[in-house]
Kinemage of the C-alpha trace (Angstrom):
@kinemage 1
@onewidth
@group {chain A} dominant
@subgroup {mainchain}
@vectorlist {calphas} color= white
{ca met a 1} P -27.371 15.423 23.030
{ca glu a 2} L -27.151 17.365 19.763
{ca asn a 3} L -23.773 17.739 18.070
{ca lys a 4} L -23.113 21.473 17.736
{ca asn a 5} L -20.038 21.038 15.548
{ca lys a 6} L -17.861 19.590 18.278
{ca thr a 7} L -14.136 19.575 17.524
{ca ile a 8} L -12.270 16.252 17.663
{ca leu a 9} L -8.486 15.879 17.696
{ca ile a 10} L -7.417 12.830 15.651
{ca ala a 11} L -3.786 11.783 16.027
{ca pro a 12} L -2.220 8.766 14.261
{ca leu a 13} L 1.245 7.405 15.041
{ca asn a 14} L 3.893 8.115 12.401
{ca trp a 15} L 5.084 4.535 11.840
{ca gly a 16} L 4.989 4.052 8.096
{ca leu a 17} L 1.713 5.154 6.538
{ca gly a 18} L -0.720 2.570 7.926
{ca his a 19} L -1.903 4.422 11.037
{ca ala a 20} L -2.498 7.582 9.018
{ca thr a 21} L -4.337 5.876 6.150
{ca arg a 22} L -6.725 3.983 8.412
{ca cys a 23} L -7.623 7.310 10.040
{ca ile a 24} L -8.872 8.626 6.668
{ca pro a 25} L -12.283 6.887 6.901
{ca ile a 26} L -12.570 8.069 10.532
{ca ile a 27} L -11.911 11.687 9.545
{ca lys a 28} L -14.472 11.434 6.730
{ca ala a 29} L -17.010 9.900 9.128
{ca leu a 30} L -16.432 12.697 11.656
{ca glu a 31} L -17.087 15.303 8.951
{ca ser a 32} L -20.213 13.514 7.710
{ca his a 33} L -21.559 13.501 11.300
{ca asn a 34} L -20.940 17.257 11.638
{ca phe a 35} L -17.824 17.091 13.806
{ca ile a 36} L -14.792 19.264 13.064
{ca pro a 37} L -11.636 17.150 12.907
{ca val a 38} L -8.233 18.612 13.777
{ca ile a 39} L -5.306 16.470 12.595
{ca ala a 40} L -2.189 15.936 14.718
{ca ser a 41} L 0.853 13.824 13.861
{ca asp a 42} L 4.397 14.168 12.509
{ca gly a 43} L 6.567 13.177 9.545
{ca val a 44} L 5.124 11.338 6.543
{ca ala a 45} L 1.888 10.519 8.414
{ca leu a 46} L 1.153 14.225 8.841
{ca asp a 47} L 2.242 14.974 5.246
{ca leu a 48} L -0.142 12.331 3.914
{ca leu a 49} L -3.155 13.583 5.881
{ca arg a 50} L -2.437 17.195 4.938
{ca lys a 51} L -2.542 16.144 1.266
{ca glu a 52} L -5.796 14.217 1.806
{ca phe a 53} L -7.479 16.970 3.863
{ca pro a 54} L -5.963 20.341 2.875
{ca his a 55} L -9.050 22.149 4.228
{ca leu a 56} L -8.556 20.896 7.807
{ca gln a 57} L -6.443 22.425 10.546
{ca ser a 58} L -3.416 20.373 11.499
{ca val a 59} L -0.695 20.521 14.124
{ca glu a 60} L 2.693 18.830 14.403
{ca leu a 61} L 3.413 16.563 17.365
{ca pro a 62} L 6.841 15.450 18.645
{ca ser a 63} L 8.355 12.532 16.712
{ca tyr a 64} L 8.738 9.174 18.468
{ca asn a 65} L 11.958 8.730 16.441
{ca ile a 66} L 11.116 5.140 15.517
{ca glu a 67} L 14.032 3.708 13.553
{ca tyr a 68} L 14.574 0.263 12.092
{ca pro a 69} L 17.958 -1.468 12.023
{ca lys a 70} L 19.335 -2.705 8.707
{ca asn a 71} L 19.436 -6.177 10.233
{ca gly a 72} L 16.006 -7.303 11.480
{ca lys a 73} L 17.596 -9.425 14.222
{ca phe a 74} L 18.451 -6.199 16.071
{ca phe a 75} L 14.947 -4.719 15.859
{ca lys a 76} L 14.121 -5.206 19.541
{ca met a 77} L 17.549 -3.887 20.624
{ca lys a 78} L 17.107 -0.800 18.434
{ca leu a 79} L 13.655 -0.093 19.930
{ca leu a 80} L 15.081 -0.530 23.421
{ca ala a 81} L 17.950 1.845 22.653
{ca asn a 82} L 15.459 4.411 21.291
{ca ser a 83} L 13.033 4.049 24.211
{ca pro a 84} L 14.399 7.014 26.247
{ca lys a 85} L 13.844 9.301 23.228
{ca met a 86} L 10.392 7.789 22.736
{ca ile a 87} L 9.434 8.348 26.385
{ca asp a 88} L 10.619 11.990 26.148
{ca ala a 89} L 8.490 12.441 23.018
{ca ile a 90} L 5.406 10.955 24.735
{ca leu a 91} L 5.824 13.265 27.747
{ca ser a 92} L 6.297 16.288 25.444
{ca glu a 93} L 3.288 15.157 23.420
{ca lys a 94} L 1.122 15.002 26.544
{ca lys a 95} L 2.036 18.599 27.489
{ca leu a 96} L 1.483 19.821 23.930
{ca val a 97} L -1.920 18.091 23.689
{ca lys a 98} L -3.006 20.008 26.783
{ca lys a 99} L -2.199 23.269 24.959
{ca ile a 100} L -3.831 22.085 21.717
{ca ile a 101} L -7.047 21.207 23.573
{ca lys a 102} L -7.203 24.730 24.972
{ca glu a 103} L -6.139 26.539 21.782
{ca tyr a 104} L -8.462 24.654 19.403
{ca ala a 105} L -11.317 24.117 21.929
{ca ile a 106} L -11.094 20.345 21.496
{ca asp a 107} L -14.139 18.363 22.703
{ca gly a 108} L -12.741 14.832 22.234
{ca val a 109} L -9.619 12.914 21.282
{ca ile a 110} L -9.019 9.919 18.987
{ca ser a 111} L -5.476 8.580 19.262
{ca asp a 112} L -4.255 5.869 16.897
{ca asn a 113} L -1.403 4.365 18.930
{ca arg a 114} L -0.080 7.732 20.157
{ca leu a 115} L 0.382 7.035 23.848
{ca gly a 116} L 0.454 10.633 25.077
{ca val a 117} L -2.582 11.900 23.167
{ca arg a 118} L -5.300 11.842 25.818
{ca asn a 119} L -6.804 14.088 28.471
{ca lys a 120} L -8.808 13.286 31.601
{ca lys a 121} L -11.126 16.265 31.095
{ca ile a 122} L -12.519 15.190 27.701
{ca pro a 123} L -13.511 11.810 26.161
{ca ser a 124} L -10.388 10.061 24.844
{ca val a 125} L -10.347 7.057 22.497
{ca phe a 126} L -7.399 4.790 21.704
{ca ile a 127} L -7.350 2.877 18.401
{ca thr a 128} L -5.202 -0.236 18.115
{ca his a 129} L -5.245 -3.707 16.587
{ca gln a 130} L -2.598 -4.795 19.105
{ca leu a 131} L -4.122 -5.565 22.480
{ca asn a 132} L -1.202 -7.983 22.702
{ca val a 133} L 2.150 -6.584 21.524
{ca met a 134} L 4.300 -9.310 19.976
{ca thr a 135} L 7.988 -9.031 20.963
{ca gly a 136} L 9.101 -12.665 21.078
{ca asn a 137} L 9.966 -13.906 24.570
{ca thr a 138} L 8.965 -10.537 26.111
{ca thr a 139} L 5.441 -10.521 24.622
{ca trp a 140} L 3.848 -10.994 28.072
{ca leu a 141} L 5.598 -7.859 29.383
{ca thr a 142} L 5.023 -5.566 26.388
{ca ser a 143} L 1.377 -6.692 26.240
{ca lys a 144} L 0.775 -5.911 29.937
{ca met a 145} L 2.444 -2.491 29.564
{ca his a 146} L 0.367 -1.695 26.485
{ca gln a 147} L -2.871 -2.784 28.175
{ca cys a 148} L -2.087 -0.543 31.174
{ca ile a 149} L -1.809 2.449 28.819
{ca ile a 150} L -5.000 1.475 26.944
{ca asn a 151} L -6.899 1.374 30.253
{ca lys a 152} L -6.166 5.080 30.793
{ca phe a 153} L -8.448 5.903 27.828
{ca asp a 154} L -12.243 6.025 28.011
{ca glu a 155} L -12.630 3.549 25.144
{ca cys a 156} L -10.422 1.361 22.984
{ca trp a 157} L -11.569 0.794 19.385
{ca val a 158} L -10.200 -2.342 17.718
{ca pro a 159} L -10.549 -2.338 13.896
{ca asp a 160} L -11.528 -6.001 13.658
{ca val a 161} L -14.417 -8.290 14.669
{ca asp a 162} L -14.655 -10.075 18.021
{ca thr a 163} L -15.794 -13.347 16.397
{ca ala a 164} L -14.050 -15.923 14.201
{ca pro a 165} L -12.923 -15.681 11.454
{ca asn a 166} L -11.079 -12.425 12.110
{ca leu a 167} L -7.997 -10.641 10.811
{ca thr a 168} L -5.864 -10.011 13.925
{ca gly a 169} L -5.952 -13.358 15.755
{ca asp a 170} L -4.110 -13.216 19.097
{ca leu a 171} L -2.954 -9.651 18.393
{ca gly a 172} L -6.400 -8.135 18.752
{ca his a 173} L -8.120 -10.530 21.148
{ca leu a 174} L -7.725 -11.072 24.896
{ca asp a 175} L -8.743 -14.115 26.954
{ca lys a 176} L -10.583 -11.744 29.301
{ca pro a 177} L -11.538 -8.603 27.327
{ca his a 178} L -12.008 -5.332 29.214
{ca gly a 179} L -15.402 -3.654 29.153
{ca his a 180} L -14.243 -0.496 27.390
{ca ile a 181} L -12.910 -2.396 24.336
{ca lys a 182} L -15.139 -2.035 21.257
{ca tyr a 183} L -14.657 -4.048 18.063
{ca ile a 184} L -15.623 -1.632 15.315
{ca gly a 185} L -14.873 -3.800 12.250
{ca pro a 186} L -11.983 -3.413 9.777
{ca leu a 187} L -11.243 0.089 8.502
{ca ser a 188} L -10.363 0.859 4.896
{ca arg a 189} L -10.412 4.008 2.805
{ca leu a 190} L -10.821 1.861 -0.355
{ca his a 191} L -13.857 0.391 -2.147
{ca lys a 192} L -14.215 -2.489 -4.562
{ca lys a 193} L -15.004 -1.401 -8.132
{ca pro a 194} L -15.584 -3.446 -11.324
{ca leu a 195} L -12.652 -2.062 -13.344
{ca asp a 196} L -10.854 -3.759 -16.248
{ca lys a 197} L -7.509 -5.342 -15.403
{ca lys a 198} L -4.576 -3.092 -16.288
{ca tyr a 199} L -1.781 -4.656 -14.205
{ca asp a 200} L -0.841 -8.228 -13.371
{ca leu a 201} L 0.824 -7.111 -10.138
{ca met a 202} L 0.638 -4.101 -7.849
{ca val a 203} L 3.592 -3.445 -5.547
{ca ile a 204} L 2.920 -1.115 -2.618
{ca leu a 205} L 5.561 -0.219 -0.038
{ca ser a 206} L 5.400 1.504 3.326
{ca gly a 207} L 7.079 1.447 6.721
{ca pro a 208} L 9.994 3.242 8.345
{ca glu a 209} L 13.454 3.507 6.861
{ca pro a 210} L 15.880 1.975 6.088
{ca gln a 211} L 13.767 -1.162 5.506
{ca arg a 212} L 11.414 0.525 3.015
{ca thr a 213} L 14.340 1.512 0.762
{ca met a 214} L 16.029 -1.870 1.183
{ca leu a 215} L 12.900 -3.663 -0.029
{ca glu a 216} L 12.398 -1.172 -2.872
{ca glu a 217} L 15.923 -1.835 -4.147
{ca lys a 218} L 15.526 -5.616 -3.875
{ca leu a 219} L 12.172 -5.649 -5.682
{ca asp a 220} L 13.408 -3.240 -8.354
{ca glu a 221} L 16.057 -5.814 -9.245
{ca glu a 222} L 14.020 -9.014 -8.764
{ca leu a 223} L 10.924 -7.881 -10.650
{ca gln a 224} L 12.890 -7.321 -13.853
{ca his a 225} L 12.363 -11.077 -14.337
{ca tyr a 226} L 8.585 -10.924 -13.778
{ca lys a 227} L 6.427 -11.713 -16.795
{ca gly a 228} L 3.579 -9.245 -16.655
{ca arg a 229} L 2.688 -5.578 -16.170
{ca ile a 230} L 3.460 -3.994 -12.793
{ca val a 231} L 2.428 -0.790 -11.036
{ca phe a 232} L 4.987 -0.037 -8.317
{ca val a 233} L 4.026 2.454 -5.570
{ca lys a 234} L 7.119 3.306 -3.525
{ca gly a 235} L 5.295 4.902 -0.590
{ca lys a 236} L 7.506 8.005 -0.550
{ca ile a 237} L 5.429 11.053 0.386
{ca glu a 238} L 7.074 13.927 -1.490
{ca pro a 239} L 5.919 17.449 -2.470
{ca glu a 240} L 5.135 16.404 -6.064
{ca gln a 241} L 3.950 13.121 -7.506
{ca thr a 242} L 6.342 11.527 -10.001
{ca val a 243} L 5.632 8.769 -12.534
{ca ala a 244} L 8.279 6.820 -14.438
{ca val a 245} L 7.882 3.906 -16.863
{ca arg a 246} L 10.681 1.400 -17.329
{ca asp a 247} L 10.000 -1.649 -19.478
{ca his a 248} L 6.978 -3.457 -17.926
{ca ile a 249} L 6.959 -1.458 -14.653
{ca thr a 250} L 5.236 1.877 -13.970
{ca phe a 251} L 6.709 3.569 -10.877
{ca tyr a 252} L 4.921 6.114 -8.656
{ca asn a 253} L 6.581 7.760 -5.663
{ca tyr a 254} L 3.139 7.885 -3.983
{ca met a 255} L -0.566 7.857 -4.811
{ca asn a 256} L -3.495 9.603 -3.167
{ca ser a 257} L -6.453 7.527 -1.926
{ca gln a 258} L -8.443 7.808 -5.165
{ca gln a 259} L -5.479 6.735 -7.307
{ca leu a 260} L -4.682 3.844 -4.963
{ca glu a 261} L -8.276 2.643 -5.060
{ca thr a 262} L -8.175 2.607 -8.859
{ca ala a 263} L -4.773 0.874 -9.023
{ca phe a 264} L -5.823 -1.828 -6.527
{ca asn a 265} L -8.999 -2.542 -8.495
{ca glu a 266} L -7.094 -2.648 -11.804
{ca ser a 267} L -4.508 -5.136 -10.464
{ca glu a 268} L -4.749 -8.927 -10.465
{ca ser a 269} L -2.680 -9.403 -7.277
{ca val a 270} L -0.630 -7.410 -4.768
{ca leu a 271} L 2.923 -7.667 -3.377
{ca cys a 272} L 3.353 -5.820 -0.084
{ca arg a 273} L 4.299 -5.853 3.598
{ca ser a 274} L 1.991 -7.702 5.979
{ca gly a 275} L 1.081 -4.511 7.844
{ca tyr a 276} L -2.384 -4.611 9.358
{ca thr a 277} L -3.761 -1.583 7.477
{ca thr a 278} L -2.743 -3.162 4.160
{ca ile a 279} L -4.395 -6.432 5.243
{ca met a 280} L -7.649 -4.537 5.956
{ca asp a 281} L -7.469 -2.905 2.507
{ca leu a 282} L -6.871 -6.275 0.804
{ca ala a 283} L -9.803 -7.833 2.691
{ca gln a 284} L -12.103 -4.949 1.754
{ca leu a 285} L -11.195 -5.440 -1.918
{ca gly a 286} L -11.149 -9.266 -1.831
{ca lys a 287} L -7.611 -9.389 -3.223
{ca lys a 288} L -4.992 -12.103 -3.599
{ca ala a 289} L -1.547 -11.111 -2.370
{ca phe a 290} L 2.016 -12.072 -1.453
{ca phe a 291} L 3.560 -10.761 1.779
{ca ile a 292} L 7.120 -9.824 2.712
{ca pro a 293} L 7.057 -8.950 6.448
{ca thr a 294} L 9.398 -6.228 7.697
{ca pro a 295} L 12.449 -8.086 9.078
{ca gly a 296} L 12.330 -8.352 12.862
{ca gln a 297} L 8.843 -6.871 13.226
{ca tyr a 298} L 7.049 -9.568 15.210
{ca glu a 299} L 3.568 -8.235 14.495
{ca gln a 300} L 3.967 -8.458 10.698
{ca glu a 301} L 5.646 -11.857 10.957
{ca tyr a 302} L 2.777 -13.146 13.128
{ca leu a 303} L 0.094 -11.856 10.731
{ca ala a 304} L 1.891 -13.321 7.687
{ca lys a 305} L 2.199 -16.739 9.375
{ca lys a 306} L -1.447 -16.640 10.531
{ca leu a 307} L -2.823 -15.851 7.074
{ca lys a 308} L -0.573 -18.417 5.362
{ca lys a 309} L -1.654 -21.106 7.852
{ca glu a 310} L -5.294 -20.273 7.070
{ca gly a 311} L -4.577 -20.807 3.356
{ca leu a 312} L -5.222 -17.165 2.460
{ca val a 313} L -1.892 -15.501 1.550
{ca pro a 314} L 1.668 -16.850 0.999
{ca tyr a 315} L 4.756 -15.045 2.301
{ca cys a 316} L 8.540 -15.265 2.491
{ca lys a 317} L 11.378 -13.490 4.265
{ca gln a 318} L 12.826 -10.394 2.610
{ca asp a 319} L 16.259 -11.860 1.954
{ca thr a 320} L 14.870 -15.006 0.275
{ca phe a 321} L 12.418 -13.318 -2.120
{ca lys a 322} L 12.642 -14.230 -5.798
{ca ser a 323} L 10.130 -13.226 -8.457
{ca asp a 324} L 9.152 -16.852 -9.159
{ca lys a 325} L 7.758 -17.100 -5.599
{ca leu a 326} L 4.829 -15.002 -6.833
{ca leu a 327} L 3.555 -18.141 -8.609
{ca glu a 328} L 2.446 -19.324 -5.140
{ca ile a 329} L -0.300 -16.654 -5.058
{ca asp a 330} L -2.666 -18.813 -7.123
{ca leu a 331} L -2.358 -21.662 -4.595
{ca tyr a 332} L -4.017 -19.526 -1.874
{ca arg a 333} L -7.604 -18.282 -1.554
{ca gly a 334} L -6.857 -14.599 -0.987
{ca leu a 335} L -8.462 -12.281 1.564
{ca lys a 336} L -12.217 -11.778 1.743
{ca asp a 337} L -14.396 -8.904 2.970
{ca leu a 338} L -15.775 -9.624 6.463
{ca lys a 339} L -18.958 -7.738 5.476
{ca thr a 340} L -19.042 -5.471 8.516
{ca thr a 341} L -20.431 -1.942 8.774
{ca val a 342} L -18.901 0.566 11.166
{ca thr a 343} L -21.623 2.132 13.341
{ca trp a 344} L -20.121 5.613 13.486
{ca lys a 345} L -23.207 7.263 14.950
{ca glu a 346} L -23.103 4.933 17.966
{ca leu a 347} L -19.328 5.243 18.393
{ca phe a 348} L -19.421 9.039 18.268
{ca gln a 349} L -22.019 9.176 21.079
{ca leu a 350} L -19.048 9.180 23.457
{ca phe a 351} L -18.271 12.752 22.354
{ca leu a 352} L -21.866 13.927 22.820
{ca lys a 353} L -22.277 13.025 26.502
């Protein structure tokens, strides 16, 4: 069937910036295939996408109110305590999506981990790299619950490959995969470019507060001892971009996609969280890195351990980081591009039926 400018609602979860940034190549692909994307999210995720796509219509969804504790040991307890608010937000989101579909004449939905963004009357896609949700000794339960929600969607797109080697490991692979799961290959808004080296280290932060600020403050102090030039992107989406130079460090509050692409390509290595979107970016660019997982976030801890075990990227806990640990980077191979191509035309056929 011909695409007569069908309108697709694309809605990433506001949990740091990763879900929003990996939706950027999807939004661009939708536009290049003559679809009309409508953006829906909240908080910094919505702010980021509005800056990237000022020409597109956007709508604010209820916040899931995801908060991190200052002590990572209480992460699961904090999520549990916030779960009633999260459930309320998901129910409100579901009602609002019904109205949005009618108001904007939506023909299809792409939800990146937003559990209430779907509708039985139109094709609905769920994007996740977590078919299994790591929560320690309750992983079996959270994984089953998550899979039940995924099964309510027409398709589930996993931004990884279904063969080995892969990036997600047990997170993105089931013993008995469901038929509606499609491995679409890693997603990145960035491209490798042959640019001259300008920085010895790029620091890029993301993730919910207060852990983002806590890591920023720790690195600000520790990296004073680093011998080399640093570009430090704080990951704070604010109305205006700010740049400050102090000694050997150039600080940005945030960068747009084009600036980030340039900075990544001009940097020898990268210091960052082990969030999956960042891992996909590093693989796309073939970069060496050092990870500091968000304290208490099982998914990031799992990915950091997996990639260290494979000899690709070293990591340490946030409270034990010292600048001399960055010397370990050269002992690891770094991430490599999996050389996949996303078949957007085939994937988007779902919306043309």
